[in-house]
Backbone as a chain_set.jsonl record, in Angstrom:
{"seq": "MKTTRKEREELVQRAMLAKRRAYAPYSNFRVGAALLTKEGDVFDGSNVENSSYSLTICAERNAVFQAVHAGKTRFRSIAIASDDDELLTPCGACRQVLSEFSPTMEVILTTVDGHVRVTSLDRLFPMPADLKKLARVPRTRKK", "coords": {"N": [[-0.014, 129.507, 324.848], [1.978, 129.516, 327.629], [4.168, 132.092, 328.867], [7.507, 131.46, 329.769], [9.568, 131.695, 332.706], [12.242, 132.193, 332.017], [11.956, 133.252, 329.471], [10.491, 135.593, 330.033], [12.456, 136.976, 331.545], [14.386, 137.351, 329.539], [12.917, 138.981, 327.856], [12.642, 141.223, 329.35], [15.199, 142.095, 329.614], [15.863, 142.574, 326.916], [14.013, 144.724, 326.458], [15.116, 146.654, 328.188], [17.524, 147.119, 326.869], [16.615, 148.06, 324.384], [15.492, 150.431, 325.225], [17.72, 152.07, 325.542], [18.241, 152.813, 322.948], [16.323, 154.702, 322.413], [14.923, 157.649, 321.034], [14.78, 160.505, 322.413], [14.947, 163.502, 322.664], [13.411, 165.605, 323.609], [11.722, 165.091, 325.766], [13.328, 163.577, 327.324], [12.523, 161.124, 328.276], [12.937, 157.929, 328.2], [11.863, 154.931, 326.59], [11.618, 151.443, 326.266], [10.668, 148.469, 324.437], [9.961, 144.939, 324.222], [8.789, 142.525, 322.298], [7.143, 139.428, 322.196], [6.495, 136.949, 319.89], [3.963, 134.418, 318.987], [5.283, 132.431, 317.751], [7.754, 132.556, 318.772], [9.572, 134.479, 318.123], [11.325, 137.643, 318.718], [10.749, 141.084, 318.851], [12.069, 144.23, 319.008], [11.524, 147.574, 320.265], [11.708, 151.144, 320.445], [10.903, 154.351, 321.864], [10.336, 157.103, 319.741], [10.746, 160.355, 319.488], [9.351, 163.425, 318.185], [9.545, 166.769, 317.164], [7.07, 167.749, 316.702], [4.87, 166.739, 318.811], [2.667, 164.974, 318.381], [3.409, 163.295, 316.335], [5.091, 161.545, 317.443], [6.295, 158.276, 318.197], [5.5, 155.504, 320.222], [7.363, 153.125, 322.148], [6.109, 150.563, 322.334], [4.281, 150.378, 320.113], [6.134, 150.748, 318.084], [7.552, 148.335, 318.204], [5.511, 146.549, 317.665], [4.788, 147.298, 315.059], [7.1, 146.742, 313.676], [7.164, 143.938, 313.9], [4.751, 143.206, 312.59], [5.415, 144.095, 309.991], [7.259, 142.191, 309.448], [5.704, 140.072, 309.037], [4.567, 138.857, 311.289], [1.827, 138.466, 313.427], [0.725, 137.5, 315.675], [0.82, 137.543, 319.083], [2.447, 136.845, 322.193], [3.582, 138.025, 324.518], [4.597, 141.113, 325.957], [7.298, 143.055, 327.056], [7.9, 146.073, 328.957], [10.099, 148.738, 329.455], [11.336, 151.523, 331.249], [12.789, 154.676, 332.316], [11.596, 155.256, 334.64], [10.69, 155.406, 338.154], [8.323, 154.199, 338.773], [5.931, 151.745, 337.747], [5.384, 151.527, 334.291], [2.654, 151.705, 332.304], [1.274, 150.72, 329.072], [0.263, 153.344, 326.769], [-3.009, 154.569, 325.835], [-3.347, 154.461, 323.038], [-1.312, 152.639, 322.316], [-2.323, 150.402, 323.743], [-4.702, 149.918, 322.33], [-3.561, 149.259, 319.745], [-2.098, 146.982, 320.358], [-4.16, 145.298, 321.234], [-5.495, 144.785, 318.875], [-4.229, 142.633, 317.709], [-3.586, 140.778, 319.737], [-5.605, 140.497, 322.182], [-5.536, 139.419, 324.803], [-2.965, 139.18, 325.65], [0.082, 138.785, 327.498], [1.504, 141.263, 329.698], [4.431, 142.634, 330.624], [5.573, 144.642, 333.11], [8.057, 147.022, 334.124], [10.261, 148.609, 336.462], [12.771, 151.216, 336.761], [14.557, 150.347, 338.684], [14.412, 147.621, 338.566], [12.078, 146.293, 339.463], [9.456, 144.083, 338.783], [6.27, 143.518, 337.309], [3.7, 141.361, 336.345], [0.977, 141.367, 334.142], [-2.017, 141.309, 332.264], [-3.149, 142.276, 329.024], [-5.958, 142.449, 328.582], [-6.705, 142.969, 331.181], [-5.601, 145.448, 331.639], [-6.934, 146.919, 329.551], [-9.877, 146.465, 329.183], [-12.099, 146.877, 327.39], [-11.634, 147.126, 324.383], [-11.818, 149.011, 321.262], [-13.531, 147.49, 318.515], [-13.568, 146.975, 315.394], [-14.134, 144.691, 313.907], [-16.418, 143.694, 314.799], [-18.309, 145.199, 313.498], [-18.748, 143.95, 311.02], [-20.405, 141.927, 311.726], [-22.784, 143.105, 312.295], [-26.105, 143.452, 311.279], [-26.967, 145.285, 308.377], [-29.118, 147.977, 307.726], [-31.196, 149.251, 305.252], [-31.977, 152.415, 304.012], [-35.166, 153.505, 303.036]], "CA": [[1.248, 129.039, 325.469], [2.455, 130.373, 328.733], [5.532, 132.553, 328.843], [8.333, 130.907, 330.783], [10.401, 132.665, 333.527], [13.333, 132.54, 331.148], [11.425, 134.112, 328.351], [10.177, 136.881, 330.659], [13.752, 137.653, 331.88], [14.992, 137.792, 328.263], [12.15, 140.097, 327.285], [12.889, 142.48, 330.176], [16.603, 142.528, 329.246], [15.727, 143.197, 325.583], [13.364, 145.953, 326.574], [16.061, 147.545, 328.718], [18.493, 147.431, 325.804], [15.867, 148.877, 323.467], [15.319, 151.781, 325.89], [18.975, 152.745, 325.306], [18.228, 153.334, 321.606], [15.311, 155.639, 322.295], [15.264, 159.006, 320.597], [13.883, 161.364, 323.267], [15.633, 164.757, 322.96], [12.564, 166.707, 324.153], [11.221, 164.702, 327.131], [14.361, 162.767, 327.981], [11.838, 159.943, 328.805], [13.241, 156.788, 327.247], [11.072, 153.678, 326.821], [11.942, 150.293, 325.329], [9.697, 147.324, 324.516], [10.387, 143.732, 323.547], [7.526, 141.887, 321.948], [7.386, 137.975, 321.872], [5.483, 136.382, 319.026], [3.527, 133.073, 319.318], [6.294, 131.572, 317.087], [8.979, 132.624, 319.58], [10.433, 135.562, 317.696], [11.249, 138.868, 319.586], [10.847, 142.357, 318.095], [12.28, 145.316, 319.976], [11.153, 148.911, 319.829], [11.925, 152.257, 321.459], [10.174, 155.499, 321.571], [11.008, 157.989, 318.844], [10.076, 161.611, 319.527], [9.446, 164.379, 317.112], [9.271, 168.136, 317.721], [5.572, 167.789, 316.701], [4.638, 165.552, 319.636], [1.646, 163.975, 317.887], [4.106, 162.419, 315.425], [5.978, 160.654, 318.207], [5.88, 156.822, 318.217], [5.87, 154.783, 321.404], [8.134, 151.811, 321.989], [5.252, 149.362, 322.107], [3.8, 150.422, 318.738], [7.293, 150.566, 317.228], [7.816, 146.886, 318.24], [4.297, 145.853, 316.959], [4.759, 147.597, 313.553], [8.194, 145.927, 313.043], [6.741, 142.546, 313.831], [3.796, 143.021, 311.454], [6.205, 144.203, 308.775], [8.014, 140.948, 309.216], [4.709, 139.059, 308.806], [4.13, 138.243, 312.534], [0.688, 139.18, 313.964], [0.197, 136.806, 316.808], [1.835, 137.887, 320.104], [2.22, 136.244, 323.494], [3.981, 138.789, 325.645], [5.437, 142.283, 325.759], [7.889, 143.743, 328.23], [8.143, 147.511, 328.793], [11.14, 149.331, 330.335], [11.539, 152.997, 331.158], [13.654, 155.26, 333.358], [10.741, 155.75, 335.78], [10.669, 154.605, 339.374], [7.07, 153.592, 338.879], [5.679, 150.899, 336.597], [4.832, 152.301, 333.139], [1.795, 150.97, 331.42], [1.18, 151.303, 327.763], [-0.72, 154.421, 326.64], [-4.276, 154.114, 325.217], [-3.064, 154.114, 321.604], [-0.626, 151.37, 322.314], [-3.266, 149.317, 324.147], [-5.585, 149.623, 321.223], [-2.829, 148.593, 318.723], [-1.757, 145.612, 320.895], [-5.496, 144.454, 321.257], [-5.849, 144.454, 317.544], [-3.611, 141.434, 317.429], [-3.576, 139.776, 320.844], [-6.246, 141.22, 323.324], [-5.339, 138.819, 326.158], [-1.512, 138.929, 325.806], [0.759, 139.079, 328.752], [2.239, 142.507, 329.669], [5.404, 142.66, 331.714], [5.876, 146.051, 333.469], [9.232, 147.052, 334.945], [10.703, 149.932, 336.924], [14.19, 151.428, 336.497], [15.356, 149.623, 339.713], [14.265, 146.136, 338.333], [10.862, 145.701, 339.985], [8.624, 143.51, 337.69], [4.87, 143.108, 337.528], [3.129, 140.796, 335.192], [-0.438, 141.509, 334.102], [-2.536, 140.983, 330.989], [-3.669, 143.357, 328.183], [-7.297, 142.554, 328.897], [-6.872, 143.584, 332.496], [-5.279, 146.953, 331.46], [-7.77, 147.42, 328.529], [-10.963, 145.52, 329.112], [-13.13, 147.077, 326.414], [-11.086, 147.86, 323.222], [-12.607, 149.175, 320.044], [-13.361, 146.315, 317.679], [-14.281, 147.127, 314.074], [-14.489, 143.443, 313.383], [-17.854, 143.527, 315.155], [-19.2, 145.832, 312.525], [-19.035, 143.023, 309.955], [-21.51, 141.048, 312.195], [-24.021, 143.832, 312.49], [-26.866, 143.612, 309.911], [-27.099, 146.697, 307.855], [-30.426, 148.304, 307.315], [-31.179, 150.233, 304.156], [-33.003, 153.551, 303.988], [-36.164, 153.32, 302.007]], "C": [[1.661, 129.999, 326.459], [3.851, 130.785, 328.566], [6.334, 131.986, 330.018], [9.042, 132.027, 331.538], [11.582, 133.137, 332.648], [13.043, 133.531, 330.058], [11.146, 135.54, 328.907], [11.526, 137.649, 330.963], [14.363, 138.173, 330.59], [14.246, 138.969, 327.742], [12.499, 141.438, 328.084], [14.242, 142.962, 329.813], [16.554, 143.231, 327.825], [15.045, 144.567, 325.624], [14.234, 147.079, 327.161], [17.125, 148.03, 327.697], [17.849, 148.311, 324.742], [15.727, 150.327, 323.974], [16.601, 152.596, 325.586], [19.022, 153.415, 323.911], [17.077, 154.319, 321.444], [15.747, 156.962, 321.845], [14.271, 159.962, 321.306], [14.525, 162.672, 323.627], [14.763, 165.763, 323.649], [12.032, 166.378, 325.602], [12.281, 164.12, 327.986], [13.754, 161.584, 328.688], [12.002, 158.787, 327.866], [12.405, 155.589, 327.586], [11.509, 152.62, 325.81], [10.879, 149.218, 325.514], [10.328, 146.139, 323.803], [9.099, 142.84, 323.466], [7.816, 140.356, 321.541], [6.191, 137.521, 321.073], [5.08, 134.983, 319.474], [4.55, 132.019, 318.783], [7.623, 131.635, 317.861], [9.941, 133.714, 319.101], [10.252, 136.831, 318.627], [11.544, 140.069, 318.66], [11.017, 143.403, 319.18], [11.81, 146.67, 319.37], [11.458, 149.886, 320.903], [11.112, 153.451, 320.945], [11.021, 156.462, 320.699], [10.185, 159.28, 318.804], [10.229, 162.431, 318.322], [9.004, 165.707, 317.704], [7.721, 168.443, 317.601], [5.12, 166.503, 317.44], [3.648, 164.586, 319.101], [2.242, 163.011, 316.942], [5.097, 161.449, 316.19], [5.479, 159.239, 318.143], [6.339, 156.262, 319.571], [6.595, 153.581, 321.101], [7.289, 150.662, 321.697], [4.828, 149.313, 320.666], [4.943, 150.168, 317.763], [7.604, 149.088, 317.168], [6.7, 146.147, 317.454], [4.509, 146.084, 315.389], [6.001, 146.847, 312.962], [7.845, 144.491, 312.919], [5.704, 142.29, 312.662], [4.479, 143.171, 310.141], [6.824, 142.937, 308.415], [6.998, 139.75, 309.014], [4.205, 138.321, 310.056], [2.996, 139.11, 313.157], [0.081, 138.444, 315.13], [1.249, 136.945, 317.987], [1.423, 137.189, 321.465], [2.517, 137.165, 324.66], [4.669, 140.068, 325.159], [6.015, 142.789, 327.07], [8.156, 145.233, 327.984], [9.095, 148.019, 329.843], [11.202, 150.814, 330.154], [12.585, 153.33, 332.21], [12.956, 155.676, 334.564], [10.845, 154.798, 336.945], [9.322, 153.829, 339.609], [6.792, 152.693, 337.646], [4.929, 151.729, 335.512], [3.972, 151.37, 332.331], [1.67, 151.583, 330.08], [0.048, 152.391, 327.664], [-1.993, 153.857, 325.895], [-4.143, 153.727, 323.784], [-2.333, 152.797, 321.49], [-1.479, 150.169, 322.702], [-4.186, 148.96, 323.056], [-4.75, 148.837, 320.031], [-2.53, 147.12, 319.141], [-3.083, 144.76, 320.859], [-5.893, 144.094, 319.931], [-5.362, 143.053, 317.247], [-3.658, 140.388, 318.54], [-4.179, 140.38, 322.152], [-5.962, 140.634, 324.676], [-3.856, 138.615, 326.387], [-0.991, 139.383, 327.132], [1.505, 140.409, 328.657], [3.136, 142.499, 330.822], [5.86, 144.136, 331.963], [7.182, 146.103, 334.351], [9.466, 148.505, 335.402], [12.185, 150.029, 336.654], [15.004, 150.686, 337.493], [15.085, 148.098, 339.64], [12.975, 145.586, 338.901], [9.983, 145.298, 338.668], [7.308, 143.22, 338.174], [4.306, 142.557, 336.28], [1.582, 140.909, 335.252], [-0.828, 141.08, 332.635], [-3.146, 142.225, 330.262], [-5.159, 143.545, 328.537], [-7.597, 143.122, 330.218], [-6.694, 145.17, 332.402], [-6.309, 147.598, 330.561], [-8.953, 146.552, 328.245], [-11.923, 145.667, 327.96], [-12.552, 147.857, 325.119], [-12.103, 148.018, 322.139], [-12.354, 147.992, 319.21], [-14.192, 146.448, 316.418], [-14.729, 145.847, 313.444], [-15.947, 143.123, 313.683], [-18.757, 144.181, 314.174], [-19.569, 144.857, 311.337], [-20.226, 142.024, 310.389], [-22.777, 141.749, 312.422], [-24.829, 143.939, 311.209], [-27.093, 145.03, 309.573], [-28.532, 146.834, 307.437], [-30.306, 149.422, 306.182], [-32.284, 151.231, 304.377], [-33.859, 153.308, 302.853], [-36.561, 154.697, 301.434]], "O": [[1.704, 131.2, 326.192], [4.69, 129.976, 328.171], [5.866, 132.034, 331.155], [9.107, 133.163, 331.068], [11.867, 134.331, 332.561], [13.78, 134.48, 329.79], [11.529, 136.541, 328.301], [11.655, 138.832, 330.649], [14.814, 139.318, 330.54], [14.864, 139.898, 327.221], [12.613, 142.534, 327.534], [14.437, 144.173, 329.705], [17.123, 144.302, 327.614], [15.452, 145.477, 324.902], [14.154, 148.239, 326.757], [17.54, 149.189, 327.695], [18.496, 149.233, 324.245], [15.838, 151.29, 323.214], [16.475, 153.805, 325.385], [19.715, 154.411, 323.702], [16.878, 154.759, 320.312], [16.835, 157.408, 322.209], [13.139, 160.179, 320.875], [14.653, 162.959, 324.817], [15.288, 166.71, 324.235], [11.922, 167.239, 326.475], [12.192, 164.141, 329.214], [14.368, 161.055, 329.615], [11.299, 158.672, 326.861], [12.248, 155.258, 328.761], [11.734, 152.916, 324.637], [10.28, 149.075, 326.58], [11.133, 146.313, 322.888], [8.472, 142.497, 324.469], [8.631, 140.09, 320.658], [5.042, 137.672, 321.487], [5.794, 134.391, 320.284], [4.651, 130.903, 319.293], [8.519, 130.829, 317.608], [11.036, 133.841, 319.65], [9.192, 137.04, 319.217], [12.452, 140.046, 317.829], [10.241, 143.472, 320.133], [11.724, 146.846, 318.155], [11.476, 149.565, 322.091], [10.711, 153.528, 319.784], [12.228, 156.61, 320.891], [9.111, 159.337, 318.205], [11.118, 162.197, 317.503], [8.191, 165.754, 318.628], [7.185, 169.288, 318.319], [5.002, 165.415, 316.876], [3.797, 163.394, 319.371], [1.65, 161.953, 316.724], [5.815, 160.66, 315.576], [4.268, 159.044, 318.037], [7.459, 156.533, 320.004], [6.521, 153.03, 320.003], [7.667, 149.817, 320.886], [4.999, 148.274, 320.028], [4.777, 149.479, 316.756], [7.915, 148.616, 316.074], [6.975, 145.23, 316.679], [4.407, 145.161, 314.581], [5.923, 146.366, 311.831], [8.192, 143.859, 311.921], [5.797, 141.324, 311.905], [4.158, 142.427, 309.215], [6.931, 142.593, 307.238], [7.403, 138.599, 308.847], [3.516, 137.307, 309.946], [3.171, 140.307, 313.382], [-1.034, 138.778, 315.532], [2.395, 136.511, 317.863], [0.248, 137.002, 321.78], [1.823, 137.127, 325.676], [5.252, 140.093, 324.076], [5.305, 142.93, 328.066], [8.596, 145.603, 326.896], [8.902, 147.746, 331.028], [11.131, 151.316, 329.032], [13.165, 152.471, 332.874], [13.518, 156.339, 335.436], [11.051, 153.594, 336.792], [9.21, 152.967, 340.481], [7.402, 152.905, 336.597], [4.005, 152.492, 335.793], [4.444, 150.393, 331.751], [1.906, 152.777, 329.899], [-0.955, 152.338, 328.377], [-1.955, 152.733, 325.394], [-4.762, 152.758, 323.342], [-2.683, 151.944, 320.674], [-1.392, 149.092, 322.111], [-4.449, 147.775, 322.85], [-5.266, 147.883, 319.449], [-2.697, 146.181, 318.362], [-3.041, 143.593, 320.467], [-6.624, 143.113, 319.795], [-6.07, 142.324, 316.553], [-3.765, 139.197, 318.247], [-3.453, 140.727, 323.084], [-6.145, 141.343, 325.666], [-3.518, 137.88, 327.315], [-1.558, 140.253, 327.792], [2.101, 140.676, 327.614], [2.663, 142.367, 331.951], [6.462, 144.76, 331.089], [7.341, 145.265, 335.239], [8.954, 149.462, 334.822], [12.814, 149.017, 336.344], [16.151, 150.383, 337.164], [15.48, 147.363, 340.545], [12.806, 144.371, 338.799], [9.84, 146.045, 337.7], [7.136, 142.735, 339.293], [4.401, 143.191, 335.229], [0.967, 140.592, 336.269], [0.006, 140.548, 331.902], [-3.616, 143.138, 330.941], [-5.589, 144.675, 328.769], [-8.658, 143.72, 330.397], [-7.439, 145.988, 332.942], [-6.577, 148.782, 330.766], [-9.038, 145.952, 327.173], [-12.531, 144.674, 327.559], [-12.913, 148.999, 324.834], [-13.1, 147.299, 322.071], [-11.234, 147.488, 319.123], [-15.366, 146.079, 316.384], [-15.586, 145.851, 312.56], [-16.615, 142.397, 312.948], [-19.901, 143.751, 314.022], [-20.641, 144.999, 310.748], [-20.899, 141.416, 309.558], [-23.787, 141.11, 312.717], [-24.345, 144.434, 310.191], [-27.381, 145.865, 310.43], [-29.107, 145.913, 306.856], [-29.467, 150.322, 306.208], [-33.369, 150.913, 304.864], [-33.383, 152.937, 301.78], [-37.403, 154.774, 300.539]]}, "num_chains": 1, "name": "protein.A"}
């Protein structure tokens, strides 16, 4: 199902609002995301930093984990908003997490001044890791 213009606009607005709730005391780099499920539900997320940077969670993964917790695992689109003048794409970890559920989903990128670009996850991340393929690989036993 294609995302409508109205849905895209709503997702961008929700991502901008989510950005305001970011906890970014170390980098001051706020990011918000709004994730649209195939059923039409929207889950917001913002980045949450930690003084141990590796424990920081990105806005995109925050939104995905909230959706999964609510029982939603099929996604149509995600909008990402930041305070940057440039379009911000998801990091590698977020791309991998998103691809686990919807490898061809729409990705809406925005800038702080409102410029919007629509692309797809498979364009941003054409070859994700896929452990499901392991189940299809015949196992050989050592003799």
